[in-house]
N, C-alpha and C positions, 0 to 999 in steps of 0.2 A: 394522232396528230403530235406534234411537238407542243409543248407549253408556250413557246414563243412564236409558233407559226399561226399567222392569223387566218381565219377562217373568211373574211370576207376583204378582199384587197379593197384600198382606201379609194383606187381609180374608179372600182365599179360602185363603190358608193357613190362617189361625184358625179358618175355617170345617170345612176340611178335618180339624184336630187335633181339633175339638169332636166331629165326626162318628163319629171312629175311636175317642176315648175312649167316646164313648155306646155304639159297638157292643161295645167290651172289657167296658163295665159290664154290657152286656144278656147277653152271654156268662157272666159270672161269676155273674149272679144266675141264669139259667137253669141252671148248675151248682147253687146254692146250693138251688134249688126242688126239683130232682131229686132233690136229697141229702134233703132232708127227705122228700119223697113215697117216695123210695124205704128209706128208715131207713140210707142209706150213710152213713160219715163220710169225706167225701174232703178230702183237703188245696185251701188256694185256689188257683187256677191260680199257676205260677211259684213256687211255697211245696213244699218239701221236705220233708215231715213222714211218717218211716217208722213213727208210729203211727197215721196216717191210709190210707185205702184207695185206691191209686192204679190204679182200674181204667180198662178201656177208655173209658169215658165222661169221665173225668177228665182222661185221655190227648188224646182228641180235642178237647176243649173247649182245654186247655194248645196245642195244634196251630193252632186255629183262632184263637184270641189272638195267637200267632206270626205267623201270616199278615196280621192284622187290623194288627199294629203295623208289618209291614213296610209298609204302606201310608204312614205318616209320610215314607220317603225317596222311595216309588215315584210317589206321586201330583204331588208338585210336579215330579218330573224328567220326569212324562208331560207336565204343562201346559208347561212348558218347551220339552220339544220338541216339541209344538203349536204354540206360538209361533212356534218355529224353520221350522218347517214352511209356516207361513202367510208369513211372510217370504221363504224359499226360493221361494216359488210367486209371490210380488209381485215378484221379482228375475228370474222366468221361469227360475230354476234347476230347478223340478220343476214336471209338471203332476199335478192328480190328477184325476181322475174321480168321480163323483156316488158318495157312500158310501165313499170312500176316506179311511183315516187319517193327519191331518197328522202327526201324532207318529210313526207308523209310517213315511212317506214321507220324514220327515226324517233320522231314522234310518237307512235306508237307502241314501241320497244322501249324508250322512257317514260309512258305512263303504263304499260305492263309490268316494268321492274319497280313502281312503286305503289303496284296495286290501285291504280287508276282507269283501268280496263272500261271503255265507253260502252 
């Protein structure tokens, strides 16, 4: 890969961000609708409000949103590792079989090169 070549196109990053935002919005809507249905006054996800009920459902939604927003970092990282894997394969440094994951192979190669095998 050339130095000035981008591993993750800007448009892909924008699309990922939009998909993550949509997922978070759907989780928030799910909590609002469930709160209306069962009559439980829950705080908005991520908001601390001791006057509202923080039940297991609200905790689960908040946790799911935390995981969803972690994708802001993880998805671009995975895409860059995949690009690295394709470049390593092109250079003959790794060989993948059908169904193997370029990102995983790239990570394993880099760890191995630095004596950090799992």
